[in-house]
Structures are given as structure tokens and as C-alpha cells.
C-alpha positions as CSV (number, residue, x, y, z in Angstrom):
1,M,167.8,142.1,-26.9
2,K,169.2,140.4,-23.9
3,V,166.5,138.9,-21.6
4,T,167.1,138.3,-17.9
5,L,164.6,136.7,-15.5
6,S,166.0,137.4,-12.1
7,A,163.0,135.7,-10.4
8,L,164.0,132.4,-12.0
9,D,167.5,132.7,-10.7
10,T,166.6,133.5,-7.1
11,C,163.5,131.3,-6.5
12,E,163.3,127.7,-5.8
13,S,162.9,125.2,-8.7
14,S,159.4,124.3,-7.5
15,F,158.2,127.9,-8.1
16,T,155.6,128.1,-10.8
17,P,154.6,131.7,-11.7
18,L,151.0,132.4,-12.8
19,V,151.4,136.0,-13.9
20,V,154.4,137.7,-15.5
21,L,155.2,141.4,-15.0
22,E,157.7,142.8,-17.4
23,L,159.5,145.9,-15.9
24,A,161.3,148.6,-17.7
25,Q,165.1,148.3,-17.6
26,D,165.6,151.4,-15.5
27,V,163.3,150.5,-12.6
28,K,164.9,151.1,-9.2
29,E,165.1,148.5,-6.5
30,E,162.9,150.7,-4.2
31,T,160.2,150.6,-6.8
32,K,160.4,146.9,-7.1
33,E,160.1,146.5,-3.4
34,W,157.1,148.9,-3.2
35,L,155.4,146.9,-6.0
36,K,156.1,143.6,-4.3
37,N,154.5,144.9,-1.1
38,R,151.5,146.2,-3.0
39,I,151.0,142.9,-4.6
40,I,151.4,141.0,-1.3
41,S,148.8,143.3,0.3
42,K,146.5,142.6,-2.7
43,K,146.2,146.3,-3.7
44,E,145.7,146.3,-7.5
45,D,146.2,150.0,-8.0
46,G,150.0,149.5,-7.7
47,V,150.3,147.7,-11.0
48,R,147.9,150.1,-12.7
49,R,149.9,153.1,-11.6
50,L,153.2,151.6,-12.9
51,L,151.5,150.7,-16.2
52,T,150.4,154.3,-16.6
53,S,153.9,155.6,-15.8
54,G,155.6,153.1,-18.1
55,L,157.6,151.4,-15.4
56,V,155.6,148.2,-16.0
57,I,155.7,147.3,-19.7
58,Q,153.1,144.5,-19.6
59,V,151.3,142.1,-17.3
60,F,150.0,138.8,-18.6
61,P,149.1,135.3,-17.2
62,L,151.1,132.4,-18.4
63,H,149.4,129.6,-20.3
64,D,148.8,126.4,-18.3
65,N,150.3,123.9,-20.8
66,E,148.6,120.8,-19.4
67,A,145.1,122.4,-19.3
68,L,145.7,124.1,-22.7
69,K,146.6,120.7,-24.3
70,K,143.4,119.2,-22.9
71,L,141.3,122.1,-24.2
72,E,143.0,121.9,-27.7
73,D,142.3,118.2,-28.0
74,T,138.5,118.8,-27.5
75,W,138.4,122.0,-29.5
76,Y,140.2,122.3,-32.8
77,T,143.1,119.8,-33.2
78,R,140.8,117.1,-34.6
79,F,138.8,118.7,-37.4
80,A,135.2,117.4,-37.0
81,L,131.7,118.9,-37.3
82,K,130.9,119.0,-33.6
83,C,129.9,121.5,-30.9
84,Q,132.7,123.5,-29.2
85,P,133.5,122.8,-25.6
86,I,132.1,126.2,-24.5
87,D,132.2,125.4,-20.8
88,H,135.8,124.3,-21.0
89,I,136.6,127.5,-23.0
90,R,134.9,129.5,-20.2
91,G,136.9,127.7,-17.6
92,Y,140.2,128.5,-19.3
93,F,139.6,131.9,-20.9
94,G,136.6,133.3,-19.0
95,E,133.0,134.2,-19.9
96,T,133.7,137.0,-22.3
97,I,135.7,134.9,-24.8
98,A,133.4,131.9,-24.2
99,L,130.4,134.0,-25.2
100,Y,132.1,135.1,-28.4
101,F,132.8,131.5,-29.4
102,G,129.3,130.5,-28.4
103,F,127.9,133.3,-30.6
104,L,130.1,132.4,-33.5
105,E,129.0,128.8,-33.3
106,Y,125.3,129.8,-33.0
107,F,125.5,132.3,-35.8
108,T,127.1,129.7,-38.1
109,V,124.4,127.2,-37.5
110,A,121.7,129.9,-37.9
111,L,123.1,130.7,-41.3
112,I,122.6,127.2,-42.6
113,P,118.8,127.6,-43.4
114,M,119.6,130.8,-45.3
115,A,122.3,129.0,-47.2
116,V,120.1,126.0,-48.0
117,I,117.2,128.1,-49.2
118,G,119.5,130.6,-51.1
119,L,121.2,127.9,-53.2
120,P,118.2,126.9,-55.3
121,Y,117.3,130.6,-55.7
122,Y,120.8,131.2,-57.1
123,L,120.7,128.3,-59.4
124,F,117.1,128.5,-60.8
125,V,115.5,131.9,-60.5
126,W,118.5,134.2,-60.7
127,E,116.8,137.1,-62.7
128,D,113.2,136.7,-61.4
129,Y,113.3,139.4,-58.7
130,D,109.6,139.1,-58.0
131,K,110.2,135.6,-56.8
132,Y,112.7,136.9,-54.3
133,V,109.9,138.5,-52.2
134,I,109.5,135.2,-50.4
135,F,113.2,134.8,-49.9
136,A,113.7,138.4,-48.7
137,S,110.7,138.1,-46.4
138,F,112.1,134.9,-44.9
139,N,115.5,136.6,-44.5
140,L,113.9,139.5,-42.5
141,I,112.0,137.2,-40.2
142,W,115.1,135.0,-39.9
143,S,117.3,137.9,-38.8
144,T,114.9,138.8,-36.1
145,V,114.3,135.3,-34.8
146,I,117.9,134.3,-34.6
147,L,118.8,137.4,-32.6
148,E,116.0,136.9,-30.1
149,V,116.7,133.1,-29.8
150,W,120.4,134.0,-29.1
151,K,119.3,136.1,-26.1
152,R,117.6,133.0,-24.7
153,G,120.6,130.8,-25.3
154,C,123.0,133.4,-23.9
155,A,120.8,133.7,-20.8
156,N,121.0,129.9,-20.4
157,M,124.8,129.9,-20.5
158,T,125.4,132.9,-18.3
159,Y,122.9,131.6,-15.7
160,R,124.8,128.3,-15.6
161,W,128.0,130.3,-15.2
162,G,126.6,132.6,-12.5
163,T,127.1,135.8,-14.5
164,L,123.6,136.5,-15.7
165,V,122.9,138.9,-12.9
166,M,126.0,140.9,-12.1
167,K,126.1,143.9,-9.8
168,R,127.8,146.9,-11.5
169,Q,131.2,147.4,-9.9
170,F,132.8,150.7,-9.3
171,E,135.3,151.3,-12.1
172,E,138.8,152.4,-11.3
173,P,140.6,154.8,-13.7
174,R,142.0,153.1,-16.8
175,P,145.7,152.7,-17.3
176,G,146.8,155.7,-19.5
177,F,144.4,158.2,-17.9
178,H,146.3,161.2,-16.8
179,G,145.6,164.6,-15.2
180,V,146.4,166.7,-12.2
181,L,146.7,164.7,-9.0
182,G,143.7,165.4,-6.7
183,I,141.1,163.9,-4.4
184,N,138.3,161.9,-5.9
185,P,135.1,163.2,-4.2
186,V,133.5,159.7,-4.4
187,T,136.3,157.5,-3.1
188,G,138.3,160.1,-1.2
189,R,141.5,158.7,-2.7
190,K,144.2,160.5,-4.6
191,E,144.0,160.0,-8.4
192,P,144.5,162.0,-11.6
193,L,141.7,164.5,-12.3
194,Y,140.9,165.8,-15.8
195,P,138.2,168.4,-16.6
196,S,135.3,167.1,-18.7
197,Y,135.2,170.3,-20.9
198,K,138.7,169.6,-22.1
199,R,137.7,166.1,-23.2
200,Q,134.6,167.4,-25.0
201,L,136.8,170.0,-26.8
202,R,139.1,167.3,-28.0
203,I,136.2,165.2,-29.2
204,Y,134.3,167.8,-31.1
205,L,137.2,170.0,-32.3
206,V,139.6,167.2,-33.3
207,S,138.1,163.7,-33.3
208,L,134.9,164.5,-35.0
209,P,136.4,166.5,-37.9
210,F,139.0,163.7,-38.3
211,V,136.3,161.0,-38.5
212,C,134.4,163.1,-41.1
213,L,137.6,163.6,-43.1
214,C,138.2,159.8,-43.1
215,L,134.6,159.2,-44.3
216,Y,135.1,161.7,-47.1
217,F,138.4,160.0,-48.1
218,S,136.6,156.6,-48.1
219,L,133.9,158.0,-50.5
220,Y,136.7,159.5,-52.7
221,V,138.4,156.0,-52.9
222,M,135.0,154.5,-53.8
223,M,134.6,156.9,-56.8
224,I,138.1,155.9,-58.0
225,Y,136.9,152.3,-57.8
226,F,133.9,153.1,-60.0
227,D,136.3,154.8,-62.5
228,M,138.3,151.5,-62.6
229,E,135.1,149.5,-63.1
230,A,134.1,151.8,-66.1
231,W,137.6,151.4,-67.6
232,A,137.5,147.5,-67.3
233,L,134.0,147.4,-68.7
234,S,134.9,149.6,-71.7
235,L,138.0,147.4,-72.3
236,H,135.8,144.3,-72.3
237,D,133.2,145.8,-74.6
238,N,135.9,146.7,-77.1
239,S,137.7,143.4,-77.2
240,G,135.3,140.9,-75.8
241,S,138.0,138.3,-75.0
242,E,138.1,135.8,-72.1
243,W,141.1,137.7,-70.7
244,T,139.1,141.0,-70.4
245,S,136.1,139.0,-68.9
246,V,138.4,138.0,-66.0
247,L,139.7,141.6,-65.8
248,L,136.1,142.7,-64.9
249,Y,136.7,141.2,-61.4
250,V,140.1,142.9,-60.8
251,P,138.7,146.4,-59.8
252,S,136.5,144.7,-57.1
253,I,139.3,142.6,-55.8
254,I,141.7,145.6,-55.6
255,Y,138.9,147.7,-53.9
256,A,138.3,144.9,-51.4
257,I,142.0,144.8,-50.5
258,V,142.1,148.6,-50.2
259,I,139.0,148.5,-47.9
260,E,140.7,146.1,-45.6
261,I,143.9,148.2,-45.5
262,M,141.9,151.4,-44.8
263,N,139.9,149.6,-42.0
264,R,143.1,148.6,-40.3
265,L,144.8,152.0,-40.7
266,Y,141.7,153.8,-39.4
267,R,141.5,151.4,-36.4
268,Y,145.0,152.5,-35.3
269,A,144.1,156.1,-35.8
270,A,140.8,155.7,-33.9
271,E,142.6,154.0,-31.0
272,F,145.2,156.8,-30.8
273,L,142.5,159.5,-30.9
274,T,140.3,157.8,-28.3
275,S,143.3,157.3,-26.0
276,W,144.3,161.0,-26.6
277,E,140.7,162.1,-25.5
278,N,141.8,160.8,-22.1
279,H,138.7,159.0,-20.9
280,R,138.8,158.1,-17.2
281,L,136.9,154.8,-17.4
282,E,137.6,151.8,-19.7
283,S,133.9,151.5,-20.5
284,A,133.8,155.1,-21.8
285,Y,137.0,154.5,-23.8
286,Q,135.4,151.4,-25.4
287,N,132.1,153.1,-26.2
288,H,133.8,155.9,-28.0
289,L,136.2,153.6,-29.9
290,I,133.3,151.3,-31.0
291,L,131.3,154.3,-32.3
292,K,134.2,155.6,-34.3
293,V,135.1,152.2,-35.8
294,L,131.6,151.1,-36.5
295,V,130.6,154.3,-38.4
296,F,133.7,154.2,-40.6
297,N,133.6,150.4,-41.3
298,F,129.9,150.5,-42.2
299,L,130.4,153.3,-44.7
300,N,133.7,151.9,-46.0
301,C,132.4,148.4,-46.6
302,F,128.8,149.1,-47.7
303,A,128.8,152.6,-49.3
304,S,129.8,151.2,-52.8
305,L,127.0,148.6,-52.6
306,F,124.4,151.2,-51.7
307,Y,125.7,153.5,-54.5
308,I,125.5,150.6,-57.1
309,A,122.0,149.6,-55.9
310,F,120.2,152.9,-55.6
311,V,122.2,155.4,-57.8
312,L,123.6,153.3,-60.6
313,R,120.8,150.7,-60.3
314,D,123.1,148.0,-61.8
315,M,122.0,144.7,-60.3
316,K,124.7,142.7,-62.2
317,L,127.5,144.9,-60.9
318,L,125.9,144.8,-57.4
319,R,126.0,140.9,-57.4
320,Q,129.6,141.0,-58.7
321,S,130.8,143.6,-56.2
322,L,129.0,141.9,-53.2
323,A,130.4,138.5,-54.0
324,T,133.9,139.8,-54.5
325,L,133.9,142.0,-51.4
326,L,132.6,139.2,-49.2
327,I,134.9,136.4,-50.4
328,T,138.0,138.6,-50.6
329,S,137.5,140.1,-47.1
330,Q,137.0,136.6,-45.7
331,I,140.2,135.3,-47.2
332,L,142.2,138.3,-46.1
333,N,140.9,138.1,-42.5
334,Q,141.8,134.4,-42.3
335,I,145.4,135.2,-43.5
336,M,146.0,138.3,-41.5
337,E,144.4,137.2,-38.2
338,S,145.5,133.6,-37.9
339,L,147.7,132.1,-40.6
340,L,150.4,134.8,-40.8
341,P,150.6,135.4,-37.0
342,Y,150.8,131.6,-36.5
343,W,153.7,131.3,-39.0
344,L,155.6,134.2,-37.4
345,Q,155.0,132.7,-34.0
346,R,156.4,129.3,-35.1
347,K,159.4,131.0,-36.6
348,H,160.0,132.9,-33.3
349,H,159.6,129.7,-31.3
350,V,162.5,128.1,-33.2
351,Q,164.7,131.1,-32.4
352,V,163.8,131.0,-28.7
353,K,164.6,127.2,-28.5
354,R,168.1,127.9,-30.0
355,K,168.7,130.6,-27.4
356,V,167.6,128.4,-24.5
357,Q,169.8,125.5,-25.7
358,A,172.8,127.8,-25.9
359,L,172.0,129.2,-22.4
360,K,174.2,127.9,-19.7
361,A,172.4,128.8,-16.5
362,D,171.1,127.0,-13.4
363,I,167.5,127.7,-14.1
364,D,164.4,125.8,-15.3
365,A,165.0,126.0,-19.0
366,T,161.4,124.9,-19.9
367,L,159.9,127.7,-17.8
368,Y,162.4,130.2,-19.1
369,E,161.5,129.2,-22.7
370,Q,157.8,129.6,-22.0
371,V,158.2,133.0,-20.4
372,V,160.4,134.4,-23.2
373,L,158.2,132.9,-25.9
374,E,154.9,134.2,-24.4
375,K,156.4,137.6,-23.7
376,E,156.9,138.2,-27.4
377,M,153.4,136.9,-28.3
378,G,150.8,139.4,-29.5
379,T,148.4,140.8,-26.9
380,Y,144.8,139.9,-27.2
381,L,142.9,143.2,-27.4
382,G,139.5,141.8,-26.7
383,T,136.6,140.5,-28.7
384,F,136.0,143.8,-30.6
385,D,137.6,142.8,-33.9
386,D,136.0,139.3,-33.8
387,Y,132.5,140.7,-33.3
388,L,133.2,143.4,-35.9
389,E,134.0,140.8,-38.5
390,L,130.8,138.9,-37.8
391,F,128.8,142.2,-37.8
392,L,130.1,143.1,-41.3
393,Q,129.5,139.5,-42.5
394,F,125.9,139.8,-41.2
395,G,125.6,143.0,-43.2
396,Y,126.8,141.3,-46.4
397,V,124.3,138.4,-45.9
398,S,121.2,140.4,-44.9
399,L,121.4,143.8,-46.6
400,F,121.3,142.6,-50.2
401,S,120.0,139.1,-49.8
402,C,117.5,139.3,-52.7
403,V,120.3,140.1,-55.1
404,Y,122.9,137.6,-54.0
405,P,121.3,134.7,-52.0
406,L,124.6,132.7,-52.2
407,A,126.2,135.0,-49.6
408,A,125.0,132.9,-46.7
409,A,126.6,129.8,-48.1
410,F,130.0,131.5,-48.3
411,A,129.6,132.8,-44.8
412,V,128.9,129.3,-43.5
413,L,132.0,127.9,-45.2
414,N,134.1,130.8,-43.8
415,N,132.8,130.4,-40.3
416,F,133.5,126.7,-40.1
417,T,137.2,127.5,-40.7
418,E,136.9,130.7,-38.5
419,V,136.1,128.6,-35.4
420,N,139.3,126.7,-35.8
421,S,141.5,129.6,-36.8
422,D,140.3,131.7,-33.9
423,A,140.8,128.8,-31.5
424,L,144.4,128.4,-32.9
425,K,144.9,132.2,-32.5
426,M,143.8,132.1,-28.8
427,C,145.8,129.0,-27.9
428,R,149.0,129.4,-29.8
429,V,149.4,132.9,-31.3
430,L,148.4,135.3,-28.6
431,K,149.1,135.8,-24.9
432,R,146.6,134.3,-22.5
433,P,144.2,137.2,-21.5
434,F,142.9,137.8,-18.0
435,S,139.4,136.3,-17.5
436,E,136.5,138.8,-17.6
437,P,132.9,138.0,-16.5
438,S,130.1,138.9,-18.9
439,A,126.3,138.6,-18.8
440,N,125.8,139.0,-22.6
441,I,127.6,140.2,-25.8
442,G,126.8,143.8,-24.8
443,V,126.5,146.6,-27.4
444,W,127.0,144.1,-30.2
445,Q,123.4,142.8,-29.7
446,L,122.1,146.3,-30.4
447,A,124.5,146.6,-33.4
448,F,123.2,143.4,-35.0
449,E,119.6,144.4,-34.3
450,T,120.2,147.8,-36.0
451,M,121.7,146.0,-39.0
452,S,118.6,143.8,-39.3
453,V,116.3,146.9,-39.3
454,I,118.4,148.5,-42.1
455,S,118.2,145.2,-44.1
456,V,114.4,145.5,-44.1
457,V,114.6,148.9,-45.8
458,T,117.2,147.9,-48.4
459,N,115.6,144.6,-49.4
460,C,112.1,146.2,-49.8
461,A,113.6,149.0,-51.9
462,L,115.5,146.5,-54.1
463,I,112.4,144.5,-54.7
464,G,110.4,147.6,-55.5
465,M,113.1,148.6,-58.0
466,S,113.0,145.3,-59.9
467,P,111.6,145.3,-63.5
468,Q,109.1,142.6,-62.7
469,V,107.6,144.6,-59.8
470,N,107.7,147.8,-61.8
471,A,105.8,146.1,-64.6
472,L,102.8,145.6,-62.3
473,F,102.5,149.4,-62.0
474,P,103.0,150.8,-65.5
475,E,100.8,153.8,-65.0
476,S,101.5,155.2,-61.5
477,K,104.9,154.9,-59.7
478,L,103.4,156.5,-56.7
479,D,101.2,153.4,-56.1
480,L,104.4,151.3,-56.2
481,V,106.2,153.6,-53.7
482,L,103.2,153.5,-51.4
483,I,103.0,149.7,-51.5
484,V,106.7,149.2,-51.0
485,V,106.6,151.6,-48.0
486,A,103.6,149.8,-46.6
487,V,105.2,146.4,-47.0
488,E,108.4,147.7,-45.3
489,H,106.4,149.1,-42.4
490,A,104.5,145.8,-42.1
491,L,107.7,143.8,-42.0
492,L,109.2,146.2,-39.4
493,A,106.1,145.8,-37.3
494,L,106.4,142.1,-37.6
495,K,110.0,142.2,-36.5
496,F,109.1,144.3,-33.4
497,I,106.2,142.0,-32.6
498,L,108.4,138.9,-32.8
499,A,111.0,140.6,-30.6
500,F,108.3,141.4,-28.0
501,A,106.7,138.0,-28.2
502,I,109.9,136.0,-27.7
503,P,111.1,136.4,-24.1
504,D,114.8,137.3,-23.6
505,K,115.0,134.7,-20.9
506,P,113.5,131.2,-20.9
507,R,110.6,130.6,-18.5
508,H,112.5,128.3,-16.2
509,I,115.3,130.8,-15.8
510,Q,112.8,133.6,-15.1
511,M,111.3,131.4,-12.3
512,K,114.7,130.6,-10.9
513,L,115.7,134.3,-10.8
514,A,112.4,135.3,-9.2
515,R,112.9,132.5,-6.6
516,L,116.4,133.7,-5.9
517,E,115.2,137.3,-5.5
518,F,112.4,136.1,-3.1
519,E,114.9,134.1,-1.0
520,S,117.3,137.0,-0.9
521,L,114.5,139.3,0.3
522,E,113.4,136.7,2.9
523,A,116.9,136.3,4.1
524,L,117.3,140.1,4.4
525,K,114.0,140.3,6.2
526,Q,115.0,137.6,8.7
527,Q,118.3,139.4,9.3
528,Q,116.5,142.7,9.9
529,M,114.1,140.9,12.3
530,K,117.0,139.3,14.1
531,L,118.8,142.6,14.4
532,M,115.6,144.3,15.7
533,A,115.1,141.5,18.3
534,E,118.7,141.9,19.4
535,N,118.3,145.7,19.7
536,L,115.1,145.2,21.7
537,K,116.8,142.7,24.0
538,E,119.7,145.1,24.5
539,E,117.3,148.0,25.3
540,S,115.4,145.8,27.7
541,R,118.7,144.8,29.4
542,E,119.8,148.4,29.7
543,G,116.3,149.3,31.1
544,R,116.5,146.7,33.8
545,K,120.0,147.8,34.6
546,E,118.9,151.4,35.1
547,E,116.0,150.2,37.3
548,E,118.3,148.2,39.5
549,E,120.7,151.2,39.8
550,E,117.8,153.5,40.8
551,A,116.6,150.9,43.4
């Protein structure tokens, strides 16, 4: 495809663009002039309208090579066990991405105690499930404490950045929203209008049945996996060779790969459906997308583990499946998210250099090369996939901790490389995203807290099902069930007490926010008093003027 950059041909050599707009080939000169005037007058709706109509293909900010090189030198180019330059990341990419990397670093460090404690349990007391009560209890308290402490750390960061208390801004229609052109009763401006009942019909008559069908298909694939497990086990029992013992892990590895493929295919379908539902606001679009993807990913990744644990009650198979799913998914994510895109980007970079060297034009070749290279880079779609990966990892670590305590150690090893691979992805593989302010990690905080509550139920149930615990109640299983339920309720109560006892914001920040609110109210009060005094003075002046006229 032939690439032309007319701006580089007509502008002075000192011109350094900050943002690139790629227009469709058939855009008329009048449209270009209209867009230029909208940009000069700082009216953002011009670009949004052209994005919706397809006349603007993409808009992205260029990387600042000098600032990016400084950031890379302090971030990931020199492999060392050190804290990330979160403030520098925020300065270059914005608060939303900085918060993700801050949470990734914090979560990795928080996993280290679980990994250290889990290692001796794995090595010395593998089959003694009654001894796992202490480990599981620590896990449940740990999962609550780390999430509450993160809130405090997040408040510290966002207060320092000035985004802790953000006023809710009026949302404009998202690009892609379409409808009959009309007058918005709130803004009084012309914009597309779409009836809410049509959107609800699309959600409940199309999207919901499709999601249910996908969930059913996921369960169907899971049953095929169990048939493969039974086949491999029977083959091993008949021969008993070393080759068949290795074959026992093959069904789990295949199933883990199939899970990743299904998750990615479903993600594309969920994005298409959510876009087709035609949500007006970006926040509504994201909420519906997150709900669709979370439900499917949770069932697709954990349904087999729940089935093995509570239907088959095969703890050996549960350990094997959990380990295989966790390790395989981590390896696949590293390859698909960073290594493969980086290799493809390097290959494309070589091709672009050859084209630039063969180009005989009076333009800035370095700038031309950068624009063409970054134009073909992948678009960063937000922190959704990154948080989802950590959410599923948190589930693998916390849901069945008493069965496979080594999960936290594998998660720590993965996250140490994840920090560097994600940094490489942001700096060298994807386009630079526009900066977005954030006060916290949003709905993902609730998602992690929900997962920690579910982990209480699963760990208590697993401990109650262990032979050692069952041996304590040989006569009455009802007593065992009642005790397990009582312990589960006690642990849940302890979680909620801890969540209530640990403030979301540190004391010094609470005081600073209270002081800021007090000063704002005082300033408003003084402004009102000044305005009242001016009004009284004006009324007094008018009164004297009337008296003089009467006299």
C-alpha cells in the first residue's frame, strides 16, 4: 500500500507533530478544511464525528523518542529486582496505565509470602489436608488484607497525582454510536438518538442467548477434556510405562490451549455484540463488555476445577489440572501478548527502513519513518486484558490454595517477567495511547474482592472433604457440614471486619482532603460574602441616586 504524508511535504522542517490523524483515501478537500478549522477552534466533536463515519481511520499520539528512551532505561532495559518508576510511567502514559503497573508490582510483592509459606507445605505435608487448615486460613486473611492495603497505596499515589478526587465529567457519545439525528434534551446539541427499548431488545433477545450458548459450549468442551483424561488414565493403567505417565499431562495441556483460544475468540464476539447493542456512552459499553467477558472467562477457566473438586472428588487430578492450566496459560500469554507481537514489529521495522532508504523525497526521513512505523503498530485497547489476566491468576492462586500451594510461587515467577514484557509491549509494540486520568482501578477492585469471597467457600469445602477431617466425624456427617459452614461464616465475618477496620485512605490523606474541603467552603463563603457586599453597595448607590433625583 502506498503511503503519502502530505503534511510532511508542505510544512517546514522544524514541524514536529504530536498527534497523527489517518484519513480515508476518498476524503474531500472541503472535509479536510472543515476538520482543520474544528481542531484549531478546539472542538473535539469534529474528530469523533469523522471516526464514527469512517472518514478518519485512526488518531494516535506519536512516541516522544527522547522521553521514551529515558523511561526505558529506568524501567526494563536493565533487568534488576527494583521498583518500577511509577511516577515516570504516569508522566508518559497517564494515570490509568501507571495504576495498572503499580497494581502489578504490588500484587507480585504481595504474592511472595504466599509463595514462601506454600513451598514447605508442598515439599513436606503434601497429603495431610488437615494441616492445610492453617495455610488456607492464612490465604483467606491474606487475600483480604492485600486488597485493603492496596486501596491505601492507590489513594497515596492518586492523591500525589491530583486524581484522587475527580469530578464526574459529562460524557459525550462514543465513536460508533449511531441513530436518528435529533436534539439532546440535556445539551441542546444535535447528536444521534437511539431508543433504549431497542437496545434492551438486542441485549435480552440476542446477546444474552448467545452468551448462554457460549457457556454451554464451554461446558461441552470440558466434558470432552474429561473423556481425554479417562482415555489417558486407562492407557497408563494398562501399560504403566514412562511414556504413558508423560501422556497423562497431555489432555490438560491441550485443554489449557483450547481455553486460551476460546477466551480470545469469545472476546472478539463479545466486542462485536456489545458494539452492536449501540451503547451511547463509553462507560456503558465497557460495563457490558466486562460483564460478558468475566462471566465466560470465569466459567471457562475454573469450571473444570470445580467439577474435579466437588463432583469427581479427585484431589490428585485437581492438583495436576490446576498446575497445568496455570503454567500453560502463563506461557501462552507471554508469547501471544509480547514476544510474538515484538518479533512481528521488528520484522515490520526492517521493511519500513528499506522503504525509507529507497524514498527520494525532500522530507524528514526520520519523522516519515516514525509515522509510518507507528501507524502500523497495534492499538492499545486499554487495561482490560491486563487486569483480566491478573484476575484469573488470583483465582488460580486463591480458590484451591489448600490443594496446590505452589501456585503462588509460579505466579511470582510469571509476574517478574510480566512486568518487563508489558513494559516492552507498551514502549515498542503498541501505539502510544492517549493519557486518561483515574482515581483507582475501578470495577476490578470489586472483581478481586468477589473472587476472595468465593475462595473462602471453596477452601472450606475442600478442607471439609479431606479424608483426615472426615475421619474426625465417622458417625455424623451433619456435624461436619455444620462445622464447615460455621468456619466458613466465621472467616467471611473476619474478612468483612478486616475490610471495615482498615481505612481505604491513610489518616494523613483523610486530613488533607478534609482540610481541602474546608478551605474550598471557606473560599466559597468569602466569595458569597464579597458578592453580597457588592450587591448591597450597588443597591445603596442606586438608592442614593433615586433620592437625589427626587430632590
